[in-house]
N, C-alpha and C positions, 0 to 999 in steps of 0.2 A: 405764535411763538417757537422758534426753532429752538430747542433746546440741547442741541449737537454743538460741537466745535465746528467751525467753518469747514475746516478739512475734509469733514465727512458727508459736505451735501452732493457733492459728485466727485466718483473717482475719476481720475484722469491719468495717463501715462507719467507717473511720478514715482522716482525710486522708494521715497520714502513711504508711500504706499505698501512696496513689498515688504517693509521693515516694520510696519505696524503691526502689534500683537493683535488691536482687535480686527482689522482686516484679513489677518491670517486667520482668525478665529471663525470667520462669517466664510471665508474660504474654505476652512476645513469642514466647516457643518454643510456646505452643499457637497463636497466631495464626498464625505462618510457617507451620506444619503445615497450618493450616484453609485457608488461602489459597492455598498449591499444591496441595491435593487438590480444592478445588473453585471457584476463580476463575480459570476458565481465561484471563481477559484482562489478569490481573497482569502487572505489569512484573517478571520474573523475574530480569533485570539487578539490579535495585534489593533484589530480597530477595536474592540472593546476596552484594551490596555490604553490605547491612545484616548478613548473618550473618558476613562476613569480620572485620567491625568492630564486632562486636556488644557486646564489653565496653564499648571507648569510647562506642557508642550510648548503650547505658542510663544511663551515667553520665551522658552529656549531658541525655539526656532528664530524669533525676532532678534535677540541678543545675539545671536551666532551670526547671520546676515550682515548684521552692523558692525560688528567687530572683528569678522573674520571672512565677511564676504560670504557667497553662496558655494555651499561643501555640497557636491554631486555624490550619491548613492550609486547602487548597481539596480538595474532591474532584471529581471528574472524571466526565462523562456516558458511560456506554456505552448507546446506544439498543437495545432489543433486541426482536425481534419476539415477538407473543405467538402464544400456539397459535390456529391458524385453518386452514380448509381452502383448499388450493390446488388448480387444476387447468389443463390447457391449453386456452386458446381462441384459435382463428383462430392459431395458431403461436404464441402466446405462453404462457409459463408465469407464471401470474398468480394473483390473489385478489381476491373482491369488495372494491369501495372501501370499504365500510362496515366492513370487517375490518381496514382498514388501522390497526391498532393495535401502538403501541411501549409496551415498558416501560421504565423507568430502571434500569440497573443502576448501581452506583456503583462507581470505582474509587477506593478510600480509603488513602490513604499506611499503612505499616507501623508509623507514630509513632502516628497517630491510631487504627489499628485496636487495637495495643497496648494503650491505655489506655483504650478501650472493654471492652477483655477484662479489664483490671484491675479496673475497676469491679464487672462481673460476678462475679469472682472474690471480691470483697469482699461481695457479696450473695448468692451461691450457696447457701451453708448454709441461710441463711432461707430462699431461695424456694424449694429444693428440699423441704426439711423440710414447707412450705406445702403444697406440691401432695402429698406422701406419696410413699412407695414404689412405684413401678409395674415393677417387676420381676415376674416370675413364679415366683421362689426359694421354694418351699413354700407358694405359695398358688395359687389361681385366681381366675376373674373375680369369682365371688359374694364372694371375700373383698375384691376391690378394692372394690365396691361398698360393703361394709361399711367399707371403710377409709377411703373417699370418694376413693378415685383415680381421677380423669377425664382427666387429660391425658396423651398417650404421645408428642408430638412436640417434638423439639429438647429433652428431658430430659438434665442434665447427669450427669456419670458420676461417681456417688458411692458411697461406702462409708456404710454405715447402721449407727448404734447405737440400738438399740430403733427411736425412731419419729426420730431426730434424722439427718439427713443430714451428711455430712461431705464435700466437693467434694474429688477428688483435684486441688488445683489446682498440685501440684509435678510432675506430669507433663505429657507431652505433648497427651494426647488431651483433647478437649473434650467433644464428647455421647455419649451413650450408643449403639449401633447401632441404624442406621435400619431394616436388615432384620428386626432382633428387634422392634422396638418397634411399626413400621408393620403386622409381621403379628399381633402381638396385637390392634392398634388393629383391625384388619379383623376378625379371629375373635371379638372381646368381644360384639359385638351379635348374633353368631350364636349363639354358647353361651349367651348371657343369653335371647335369644328362644328356644332350643329349651326350656329349663327354665319360661320364662312359659307355653309352649305346652302342657306337661303341666299348667299348674295353672289356667288360666282354662277359662271354659264353652265347649263344643264349637262354640256359635255364634258366639265370637268370634274373630275372626282377628289374627294377630299380623304387623306390619309393621316394616320396618327402613326409617326415613328418613335420606336423606343429604343435607344441606346445608353449602353453602359461603360465605365470606363473602366480600363485593368489597374489593378492594384492601386486603386487611388490614393489611400493614405500611405502606403510605401514609397510611392513616388513624390511625395510632397518636398522640395527642396527647401531645407531649413532656412539657410541664409535667404533664400527668396522669400520665402513666408515673412521673415521679421520685415525686409524690404516693404513689402506689401502692409503689413500692419503697421508700420512706421507711416507709410502715405497715407493711409487712410485716418489715421489719428491727427496727423498734421493737417489735413483737411477739414477735419471735424471742430478741431480745436484753435485752428489759425494760428498753429505755432511751427517754424521750422526747426525740427530738433537737430542738434548738431550730430557729428560723426561720433563723438565719445560721451555722448549724453548717458547717465550711469543707469537710467530705467533700460534702455536698450541694451546697453551691454550686460545686465542683470539676465535680460532674457534670453542672450546667446548662452549663457549658464545653463538657464533652468530649462532650456528645451534642448541642451545636448545631453541628452541620456546615454548611459555606460551600459552595456551588457555584463553581465558577471561572468567569470571565467568559466563556470560549468555551463550558463548560457551558449556562450562562445563556441564551447566546444561541440556543444549538441546542435549548434546551427550548422555546424561544419558537417557533422556524422550526419543530418539530416538532408544535407544538399541545399538548405536553404540560403536564397540569395541576399546578396547583401542588400539589392534594391529594396527588399521584402522589410528590411529592419532599418533603415536611414531615415526613413520618413517620421512621421507621426505614430508612436506605438499604438497598437488596438489594446485598448484597456484604458486607454488617457481619459478621464472624466471630460476634462475641455478640449479633448482632439476634434470634435466634431464642430465646435464653433470656430477652432483655430482654422480647418480644414475650409471651412466657408470664405474666410479671408483669401484664402489661397486663387480661390477661382471668382471673386468681384468682379474682376476686369474681364474676364471671360464673360460672364453674364450680361456686364454690359456692353462689350463687343457684338454679342450675338444678338441682344436687345437691338440695336441700332440696325440689323439686317433685317427685322420685320416688314413683311409688307413689300419685300424685294423678291427677286428671283435668284435663287441659289447658283451662284458662280456662272451666270448668265445662261445658266438653262431653263427649261420651260417649266421649273419647278417653282412655285408661290410659297413662300415662307411666309406663316400667318401669326404663329404665335411659339414659344419656347418658354418650359419651365422645367426645372432641376429638383431633383431629392437626395441629396449629397452626391454621388455618382450615378444617379439614374436620371436619365434626361428622358424629356417627350419633347416632339416638335408637332406642329399642326401644318400640315401641307397640302397643296393644291395642284392639278394640272391634268392635261388632256391626253388620254391612252398612257399612261404612265405604267411599266413596270416595276416590279418588286427590285428586280436586278438594278434597273436604272437609278433607281431613287436609292438604294443601299449603296450604290457606290458615289454616285454623287454627294450624299449627305454625309459618307464617311470623309471624303475629302473635304468637303466643306467645314466641317466640326474640327477635321485634326489641325486644317490650316487656322482656325482661330485658337485652338489649344496651343500650339508652335507659336504664334504670335505674341500670343498674351502671358506664356509662360518661359520666354526666353529658351525654345529649346530646337535643336535642330536634327533631322534625320534623314538623309537621303535614300533610305528603304535599300542599301545594298551592303554598306560597311556595317560594320558592328553597332547593335542598338546600343547609345548611351544609356548608362544608368540612370534610373529615376525618371525615364521618359513615358510620360502620360499620354495613352492613346486610346483610341476607341477599341472595345472590343468587339471584333468582327461577329464572333458568333454569338453575341447576345444581341445583335441588332436585328428588329424586327419591325416590319411595316404591315401594319392593318389599315383596312378601309373602315372609314367612322362607322360604317353602318353595322358592321361587324360587333363594334363597342356601345354603338348608341341603340340599343335595345335591351327588351327585360329579361332575355337568357344570356346577355354576356357575364363573364365572369365578375366583372367588378359589381354589377347589377346585383348578381345571384348572394354574393357577401353582404352588400348592401343590404338586401330583403333580409336574410338570415339574421343579419347585424340589427336589423329593426325588430325583427320578432321575437327574436331571444337573447338579445344582448342584454349588456350590464343596466341600461336604463329601461328594459323593456318590463311589461307586466308578466309574472312569471306563471302564465296560464296553461293549465294542463293541455288544452288541444294543439296550443302553438309548440308546446315542446314535443309532443307525439309528433307531430308533422315534420319538425327540423331536425331531430336529432338522427334520424334514416337519412336526411338529405346532407347533414354534415359529414356523415359516414361516408356517403358516394362521393363528396368533394374531396377527402382524404384520399381516398384509393385510387379514384380513376384520373385524376388531375396529373397529367405528364407532361412535360414540353413537346415530345415528339415521339408518340409511341411507336410510329410506322419507320422512323429514323428521316432522311432527307426529304419529307413530304413535297416540301416548296420547288425542288428542282423538277421532280417529275410530273406534279400536278398542280402547275401556278394556280393560286387562289386558293388553294384547299390547306391553308395553314391554321394553325393552332393559336387560340387565344391566349396571349402570353404579355397580358397586360400587366399581372401580377405574378411577380416570383413565384415560382412553384414551391419554396419553403416557407415563403409569407403565407400561402392559402394554406400548407399543411398545419403551420404553425397555427394560424387563425381557427382552422376547423377542432385542431386538438383542445385547445383552449376555451374554445365556446362547447365542446363536448362535455370537460369536465363540468362546466358551470352548470350545463343544463341539467346533467344526471345530479347534480347537488340541488337544484333548485325541486327536480323531479320528485327526489327522495323523500320531501315533506311535503308531498301532495298524494303520494299513493296510501291506499289501505293496507291493514294489515294482510288481507287477502292476497295483494298483489305482490308481496315481499317475494316471491318465488320467481315471479316471472320480471321483475326489478332485478333481482341478483341476474337472472339468464341475461338480462340486457346487458347489466354492466359488464360481464364477462365478454358479451360479444364486442362491444364498444372496446375494453382493453385489447383484447385480440386485434382487431383492426388497427388499432393504436400502434401496438408492437410490430403488424404485420409493414404500417407505412414507414414506421422507424428502422425497419431491417432493408428497406429499399434504398436509405439514405440517412444511417445513424450520425450524421454533422449536426442534424436537426433534434438536439437531443430533448428539447422541449416535450417532443411527441413522447419519449419515453417517460418522463416525469409525468406525465397525465396520466399514463398507463398505471405505472405506479400508486400515485394515488386515488383512481376509480377502483381498481381492484388489486388490492396488495397481495391477495391469495393466489393469483393465477399462476398455475403449474408451471409457465414457461420462463417465468424469472431465473428461476435456480439454475434451469440449463443454459439460459443467457449469461449468467454470472460465469457459471462454471467456464464456459466454452471461452470468454474474453479473459479470466484470470489464467487458463492455460496458456493463451496466447501471449499472455504478460510474461508468464514465467518461463516458457519453452518457445522461441521464436526466431529463427536465423532472419527473417525479413524485420528488418527496423523499422521500416516506413507504417508496415501493419503492428507492430509492437508498440510504437509511439501512440497510434490512433487508439489501440486497446488499452493503454495506460490512461488516456485523454478520458475514455468511454467510462471506466472505472472510477476512475477520480471523480468524473460528474455524478456517477450513481451515489456515491457515498455523500457527496454534497446535497442531493437531491433527495435523499432519505432522511437528512437531517431536517431539511426543510420542511417535508410532509411531517415529520415527527413532532417539529414545533407549533405545528398548527392543528394538531388532533387534541381533542377533546376527550376527557377522562373513558366517555363510552364508548370511542372509538378505538383505544389502545388495543385492546384485543385481537381485535381484525388485523392490526399490522404486527402482532409479535412474530410469526413466521418470516414474514419479509424482514423486520429487522434481525432475526436470529441468522437466517441465512446469510444478510449482506456482513452480519458481525465474522461469521467465519471465514468468508471472503477476504475480510479487512484485517483479521487476525493472520492469516494467510500471507497475505500480500508483506505485511511488516517483516515476515521471516525470509523474504527474498532481498537479493543483494542487487547493488548496481542498476537502481530505480532512481528516477530523478526526485529531487526534495519534494515539489509538491505532491505526488504521489502518495508519500508516506505523511504528509502534512495532512492530507484529507482522510486518510484512513485513521490516523491519530485522532482527529478533530471528532470523526464520526464515533470512533469506538466511545470517546470522553462523553459525547453527548449524550449517549443512549445509555451511558453508565456500565459498560460492559469493560472487562478487564483488559488490559493491552500493556504491552513491555515497550519500553524505550529501548532506542537505538543511536548511532553516532549520527544518524541522519534525522533524528529528533531535535525540534526545536527547544531553547530553553524554557519557553512558557508553557510548551506541553508536557514536559518535564516536570516543572513546576507543579503544573495543575495536578499530575496523577500525584506529587507527593501530599498534596493537600488534599486530594480526595480520599486516599488512605490513611491520613491525618499522621504523616511524617513531617516532622517539623523542618522548616526550611532554614538551612544554615546561612545562606546568604540571602536572608529576607530584604528586598528594597523597599522604599516607598511607592515605587510604581505598581508593585505586587499586589496591592490590597484586592485588585479586582477578581483575583484568582479564588480569593473566599468566599466572595459572592457567588460567583459563577460555579464553585463547586455546590454551595446551598441551592443553587437554582437546581443541578443536576440531580443530587440527592435527593431534594426536598427537606434538606435538614439545616433549618437556620441557625437554631439555638447552638447546635454542636460546632458547626463552622465559625459562630462567632467566639463560641469560647476558645475556639483552637486558634483562631486568631491573636487572642489576648493570653494566650498560653504561651506566645515568645516574649517570655520575659526579661530574656536578657539581650533583647532589642527593642527597650524601651521607648526610644526616641523615634525609630522608624516606625513603632506600631503607633504611637500618637500620631505621628504624620498622616497615617492610614486611615486612623480613628478620625481623623480632622476631615478627610476627604470624603468618608462616608456622612460625617455630620452633616457636610456640605449636599451631599446627593439625597439624603434623606430615603425613605422606602423602607420596604420590610427588613430588609439587614441590618439597617441602621437601628430599626426599632430592637433587634435583636441583641445587638451588640450593648445598647443603653440597657437592657434587662438584665444583660450579663453583668455590666457594670453597678447596677443595682444589687443585684443577688450577691456579687461577691464583695460589697462593700467598698470600691474603690473610691473614696472621697476625694482625692486628689483630681483623678479622670471627672468624676461627676461634676467637681466644682469647674473643672477647664471647659468643660464642654454642653455645660447646662444651655447655653444658648440655644443648642438645637434639641433640647428636651422634647420627646414625643408627645404628641397630642394626649392630655389627658380630661375626660369629660367632667366638666363642675356643674354646680349649679350656683343662681345669685347667693349672696351671703350679706346684705347690707346694701348700701349705695353706692360705695367707693371700692373699687376693685383696680387693679392693671390691667390693662387692655389686652395683654396675655390670656388672663384669666376669662373676662367676659367673652370673647372669642371663642373660647372652649366650653362655655355654657352649651348643654343638652340642646336649647333652641337658640342659636346665635341671633341675639338681636341686631346685629351689623349684615344679616344676608339683606335686609332691605335698603334700598337705594335711599331712601328719605332719612334712615338713621346714620348712612356713611356719608350722606351730605353734611348732617349737622358734626359728624366727628371732623369732617375736612375743615369745617368752620372753623372748629376748636382748635385743631390744629394750627392753622393759620395763626390765630389769636395767640397761641402759647408760643411764636416765635416772633410775631410781629404786632400784636397787640398791647394794650397799657399793661400786663403784668406779664410781657414777654420774657421767654428764658432766652440767655444768649446765645447764639448760634454757634456750632463748633463748625469753623471752617475747613478744619482738615480734619480726617481720621475717621471713624466711624459715627454714623448718626444714632440716634437712640432708636431702640427696638420695640415691640409693644411691651416686653419687660420693664422698660422705663419710663412708661406712659401711663399714669393715671388717670382714670375715667371716674368722673363722678356723676351721679344723677341726681340733678337738681330740681327735676319735678317730672312726675308720670311714674311709669313703670320700666323695667328692663324688656318684659316680653310685649310691650307696645311701644317699643322706642319709635317707631315709625310716625306716632300721632302727632301732630301739631303742639300738643300740650306738655308733651314729653321732652325734656331738656338735658343737655348734659354741659360739662365743662372739661377740660383737658390741662392736664399740668404734669410737665417733665419732669422726671426724677432728678432731683437738686443734687444728689448725693453722689451720680454718675455725671461726668461732664461730657462723657461719651458713651457709645453702647459696647457690651462685649460681645455683642453679636458681629461678628465680621461681614455678615449680608446686606448690614447697611451702610458698607462703606461708600460714598459717593462715588460713582464711576469717574474715571478721568476722561472720558469721551464727552463730557457735558462742557459746553461753554460758559462763558462769566461775563456776558456783556452788560449785565445790569448797573454797573457803576459801583462795582466792588460789593453788593447788596446780597449776591449770591441766590437768586431768585431761582435761575435754572436747578441748581444743587436742593434747593427747598422744596420746590414742586415737585420733582423726582422724589425726594422723601416723603412727601403727604403723601403720593400717589402709590408708592410702595407700601405705606402704613394702610392704605385704604385698601388694597387689593388682598393684604394681607388680613384686613379684618373681613371682607367680604368672603375670603376662602374659608375664615375659620382656621387657619394654620399660620404658623411663626415664618415659614419660607414663602414670600409673596409671587415667586417663580412658579409655584406649582400649578396643578389643576386638578380639580373635582370630576372632573368626566373620564379620567382613563383607570383602566383594570388590565391587571398583566396577570398570566397563568404563573403563578410562582411553584409549581410543582414540575417545572423541568426548564432546561436551559432557553432564556429568554435573551442572553445578551446583557451588554451594557449600552442601553440607549440615550441616557440622558444624565447629566450633570447638573449641578448648578450654573456654572460658567455658560454652558450650551442654551440652558433655558433663559438665562437674563438677556441672552441677546436672539430670543426667538419666542417671548411669550405670547400664547394665544388668549385676546381678550375678547372672548365671546360670553353673555351671561350665561349660557349652559355650561362653560369649562369653567366659570367660576364659581356660581351658586347654585350649577345645577338647571334640569329642565324647568322648574317651575319658573325661573328667569323672575327672581325676584329684584334684578334691577334691570336696567334699560340697554339698548345698545346706544345710547347717549353717554350713559355713565361709563360703559366698557370702553367707549371712544376715547371719552376724556380720560382714563386711567392710562389707554394705549399712547395716546399724546403726551404724557407726563412721564412715561415710561421709556422714552424714544432708546433706541440704542442705533449705531452707525450702520447706515443703508437704510433706515427706516424714514420712510416717509409717510405724512400725514397730509397730503396735499387731495388724497382723494376723499377726506372728510366732508360729509355735506353739512355738519353741523358748524353754521358761521361763528355762533358765540363760542366754541372752544378755539376756533381758529384765531378768533379775535383776540384772545387771552394774550396780552404782553409783558405780564409781570405779576409779582405776586398780590398786587393789589386787586387786578385784574382776573385774576384766578379766583380770589375769595367772592368778587362780585358775581362771577358767573355761578359758584355753587350757590349762593342766595339768592338768585334769580330762579334757578332751576328748583330749588327746594319751594320757593313760591309758586313755581307751576304745578309742581307736583300735590304740594298740600290743596292746589283748587281742584284738583282732580280726584280726592281721595272720596270714597263712598262713605259718607258720614254714619247716615241711617243705618247700612248692614255693617258698617265698622270695620270695613277692607280696603288698604290701600289700592289703587290705580297705578298699573307700569303701563307705558305707550310703548308701541312697538310700531315705526314707521314704514312702510313700505312702498315702494316706487314704481308705478307701472305707469311708464309713459303712452301705452296702447290705449289707456282711457283718453287721451286727450281728444279722439275722436269717436268712441263707442261708448255704449252703456255699460252698466256692470252685470256681466253674465254669472248667474248664481243657479248652482245645479244641489238636489237632494236626492238623495240616494238611499233606496228603501232595499234592504237585505234580508235574508230568512233566517239566517244564523247569525250567531247562536239564539237559541229559544229558553223560555222561562225556565224548562225543566230541567236545563242544562245544568245551572249553577245550583251547587249543594254545597252544604255545611263543610263537606270533607274536600272538596274543589271548587271553591269560588275563584279561583283565577282562571280555570278552565284549560289547565293542564295533564288531563288525562289524555293518553296517544290517541284513543277512539275516536274524543272529540278534536283533537288539534289537527289533524290531518284535515279531517270536515270541515274545520272551520276555516282554514287556511285556502283550502280548494276552493269552496264558497267565495270568499273574499277575492281572490282573484279573479274567478270567473266574473263575477259583478263588476270588479274594476276594470278588466277588459271591455265589458260589455259598454260600461261608462265612457272609455275611452273611444269607442267606436261611434255611438250615438252621438258622441260631440262631434267627431269627425265629419259624421253624416251632416250634421245640421250645419258645419260649416260650409262642406262643399255645395251642399243645396242651396245656400245663402250666397256663394260665390263672394266670399270673404277671405281677403289676404290678412290673415291676424297671426301673429306671433303666437297667442293663447288662443285653445279653444275653449276656456270657461278661465273666471275670477276668483271663483269661490266653489269649492264642493264641500258639504256637509252631510256627515254621515251619521247614524245615530247612536245614542249612547251605547256602551258596552260593544260596540260591533267589531272593534279591531284586538287581536292580543299583540301586547307590546311586541312578540318574537317575530309580526307579520307586517312592522311597522315598512320595512322595505317595499312589500307590495304598494303602499299608499305612495312612497315616495317617489317609485316608478309611475304612479298615476299623476303626479304631481309635476313629474320631468316632462313626461309626455304633453301634458295638457298646458304646461306654465301656469298651473292653478294653485292658488293656495288649500289648503286642507284642514277642515275642521273637524275632527271625529272621535266618538267617544270610544276608550279604550276598556278592555276588560278590567275587572278588580285586579289590581296589582299592589305589590308590597311598597311601602317607604317608611323607610326609619324602624321597622316591626312593626307597624300598622298596615292592615290591607284597606286602600283607598280605594276611590271612584274619581276619574280624571278623565277629561278631553284632553285633546291635543291638536294644537295650530302647527302645521306643518308648511313653511314659507320657503320656498326655493328661490335663490339668487342665484341666475344661471350667467356665465361668463366662458370665454373660450378657452380658460384654465381650469374651467369644471363648476362643478355646482355645489355652492356654499348652502348649508342647511339651516335656517332658524326654528328653533324650537321653543313654543311655550305652551305650557302645560296649564289647563284650566282645571283649579280644582273645584269639587262638590262638597259644600258644606253640610246642607240638610238631608239628613238620610230618611229614607222610607222605610217601614216597619219590615219589609222583605228585606231590606238593608241590616237593619238591626239584627235581623234574627240570623244573618250572615257575619255579624261581629265584625261589618265594615264601617270604618270611622270618617268622621266628616274630617275634610282638611283643604281649605280653601285659602293659602296665604297672600293671594293677590286676584286682585281682578285686571286681565290683560284687556287692553285697548288697542287695536289694530289700525292704525291711522293708514288709510292708502290715498297717496300723492299720484298725481299725473291729470287730474282733469283740472280746468280753469276753475272750476265751481266747487272743488275739492280744498282741503282734503276731506273723504269721508272716512268716518269714524264707525267701525264694526266692533263689536264684543259678543262674547258667549257664555252661556250657562247651560247646565246639564241638568234637564228634565226637572227636578221637584226642586231645584234652587231658583227655577223661574218663576215659580209662585209666589216666591215673596216679593209682597210688595214695596218693600223699603228698598230690596235691590232695583227695581224697576223706577223706583222715585229717584234714586240716585243717578241712575244713569241716563234718565229721559233728555236731558240739556246737555250730556257728553256724547250720545252717540247716533247714527244714522241709521243703523241696523242692529237688531236684536237676533241673534242666532242661537239657536236651542237642540241639542242633541237629547231625544227624549226615547226613554222605552217605558211606553205608558199606554196600559190596556185600555184605560178611558178617555177614550177619542175625544167623544162629544165635550166632555169638560175642558181638554186643551183646545179643542175647535173655539169653545167659548172664550178661553183665558185668550187665546191668540187674537179674536175679536177686540177683546176689550184693552190687552195690551197695547194693540196698534193706534188706538185712539188716544190713551192715556200718556202712553210713551211717543204718541204722534212720531213714528218711524216704522220701518218694513219691519216685519215680523216673521222669521223663516223657522220653521219645525220641521226636523229630519228625524221620523219614528220609525221604529223597526218594522220591518215588513210582516212580520208574525200578528201586528195589531192593524197596521196602515195608518191612513191619516195623515201622513206628512203635507205640510201646507204652508204657503207663503201668501200674506197677507199685508194689506198698508192700508193707511186712511184717507182713502180717494173717496171724493162725493158721492160718485155713480158707482152703484151695486157691482155691475159687471167688472169694474176696475178695481174694486176692492179685493176680492179673491182672484189672487194671480195663478194659484196653484194648489189643487189638493187630491191627492193620491185617496181613491175610494176604496172600501174593501179589505178584508183580512187575507194574509197570507198570500201577499202580493210582492214581486220584484218590480219596485217602481224607481225611475229614474226621470225624473222632471228639471227643466231648463227653464231660465225666465232671465228677460234683461230688464234691470232695474235702474230706475231713474231716482240714485240716492240724494241728489241735490233737491228732490220734489217739495220737501217738507218744511225747508229753509230758504227757498227762493223768493227772493224779495220782489225781482222784477217781472220775471217772465214766466208763465206757467203753462205746463204742455199738458197736464189733466188735471182736473178741478179737484181740489183737496178739501178735507172737513174743515171747519172752524177750528183752530189751536186751542187746546185745552188751558185752562186759566194757570198762569204764572208760567208759561212756557219761555222759554229765554237760550233757545240752542244757539250758539255763535261761535262758528270754527274760525 
């Protein structure tokens, strides 16, 4: 059932879409995320203001374009240095004057950025379909050539249905992952070249040609771009757009930017040419996608030339691909010289550019403006042999990435080996250190397959992350050596940055790695003096740019610091503060320099003075910080009070200060309402202040958003708002939520139904009475516990504006308003599961409230982007399933949302409210069937799809490690947080995980198998992993594509110390890895655990259902050590599962061996036990008839690291037709049937 109005199914080039407030809201969401991540110079205060007021903002933008048309604003110039070689000469850090080049970055307002993004959203499907699917899912590069895939740069994130793209315009992500697509772009010519080398004559050589286009974005002619967009859209939608079609007329205005007077004056002053600023602005979020449209015909034309000779020469063109303005060709020929190749290729490519871009130049007369041409200086010809080898630059980068990248196991040996390699890569890689080497020594050219600035940025980033990883693995005795290494790395980073300061990321990483490095103050003073006194205008503006970037860099570093790190950065913050304060005394600097200095000082809570160039926001923020009343307080200023609270860590005083503006009551009320919608710590402080001052009028007015106040059951009837605030929320269980959903349907569609309010607000949990008709609140999940629901008759509609039916919903159900009803029920269900009146919130986020974090969320934004994962709703114990989360997601649709990817056919089959009710009833029946009745615990299923199992057995791995040991757990430190233990524990876990990865890889290679995963399940012992070391397990899961079940050390849960194991389930795609987390609690405590005051907590029994094999699904479940001895649990699970996995920390190995032998027959399934290496005895057993088949694996001996693997036939003990190994007779009453 599609709940959305039909106009939101697919976005097309329609003027109404550019006027729709919801579409503009979604465009803003993408734009805001992009700007915050990529435009360092953006005005964060303006972004925070817009986020806080976003519902008002998009409505205002929509009304303005409807009533007055599109009104253009001004964009501001940020002159940025281009990449150049710098050096020290005669005591001055400088560059050659001929290399004094600046590029114009554009600071574009969030409103104008949003409209440009909305334009991109409307043409995204047609544009991406035209460029074809560039993902590597089930395809290779040869398949890409066949499918005419040429461009990998700035591709939009899409789903594909056959050959048609569906842009994910309802989400916050814009583009596909750079790392994935750029890697594919680099690897494609090598892969294709390798194939060509096998086919061509032995006397032919294969080359890869690298080309670059000069000033690509600046040379894009906007009128031609719009014509090309129109042609692409016309072809895709099979519509002939008229000359005066309103959508295309609006685009002309939206893409026609105007620079401010200050910017125009600066452009003239710095000799920045018109062609640099008349194309697409650098800094526009949608520029990458729009620029692709400009070269679509170029791509297609060049694609038709494959497997032909270039301009009748002897050079054969085999492949072409592009990443933005970076081009790669694969060619071959006999006895070709680099000079001949370069000349022929340049003429060939330029000819196609001229033809497809309608441009001409005879090469003699003055060059036309916006003439896009090949950059001769950046054209490189490399023999395939120089790239297709292990020592090539691309392969070296790939190997380093593989060893210590974000997804690698952070193991000490790999870090120690690669940190020096990264420093060498950072310092030695230069384009041509000898000068024009090729002209004198043909063939002795440098590897230029990756741009030098890209290599340096990669090295800097990996050095920072590698040192962070290493810092968690060093012993106290190594602290001094590690400090010395950090200083050396910072020194090398600064040295590399000084060679080309345009790559500011290198300097940022140096600041982050070693903030107390002595050279920073010298660099800051040199830069400031050249800002203050400099006759060279180019050099001055380069220094202004560098200094502004440093201000913002330190802000970003400061925001990411933990409390224990602040002291290390105080010296750096102090030095930068002094420079910022001095800069504010300088005259005649550009506005963005003052803006960044002001913002830096505000964030680090240092005093600053405002001047004529101070923005209104920074002036007002200063007044709020010093508690000076705002005479001209506006409704949109509310965000400043929360920012002041974040900066000063004084929430109560800032809330009181806001309320002290008593002479502006209406404005304050408007601000309070926005905070009531936003929620969070500052809203809680406002509410506390209203209660303290007994402001009864406002308390009554905003009671709908009252912060959660924990309560306890007191009788059998409560309002839902009270029930979900119980200390132990009974609606955290899916079973109880299904009952609530059924009761809500009955309340509006049953015999005693309450009239439905077709307009206005629907009832919130404050107006819904829940009556417990049987059973108990604490066991509401049980089948014998029942509830009824009654909507408060006193209120025909809710006072809570959050429960207003959104206008994007359809009403196709013949006036029954089923779409609105389902949306309302799902919002109530999500609220109940969360234990929060605001159904858009999450339970898995935490923010540092002690320093500036900005305004990143607001109710409106959350309502068009809720994350529906069990972990985000009820926490990692996941007392609801993916099925239920998907049901809620299906019911709470927003524009741009698509539920077509859902696998749950019963959810997709819902057609109306009655079908919704039937779906809930059927699901409840199924969950009741799965309940572990004897052990009195509900079971929650999790479906995992592993298509690789279609032709493979299930590979399981048990891992025995030696750390931690029994004597490490003490009453004073049961959670193993002592520093002396922590580093050893993490170091050992990393080594064992790396060993596991290598063991599995070696096994796969020995078997010569081509599988996507090296294992299906990896099991660790009880208490094996500290929660802070989960990243190591995730890396192992990512590398092996395996599910992991691992015992965690004792950890806090709601004030109690508990024992748990965690299922870590990776779902990989080209857009990244999504993780599913399922915590399996332990109920029965051993004597040693009781002595440590560990509490039993097992809210649910998780059941992992593996699909992918024709004999499946296969059901797995897990238990922690002592729980496995509970015969009631074994009896409950016997007919539900195919494998019982046990994480153990057990000294009595013989008893557990006997238990496994008994369980494998009584449960009639595989039993897997992973014990600690301190005691050994990890085993895998199954009830086969022959003795040698029963014991699949056993790790004998104590104090042993052991990694055991086995390929298991999970269907063996319920297979009716075909038997592979003889099994024992089934136990009496066995009735497993999946």
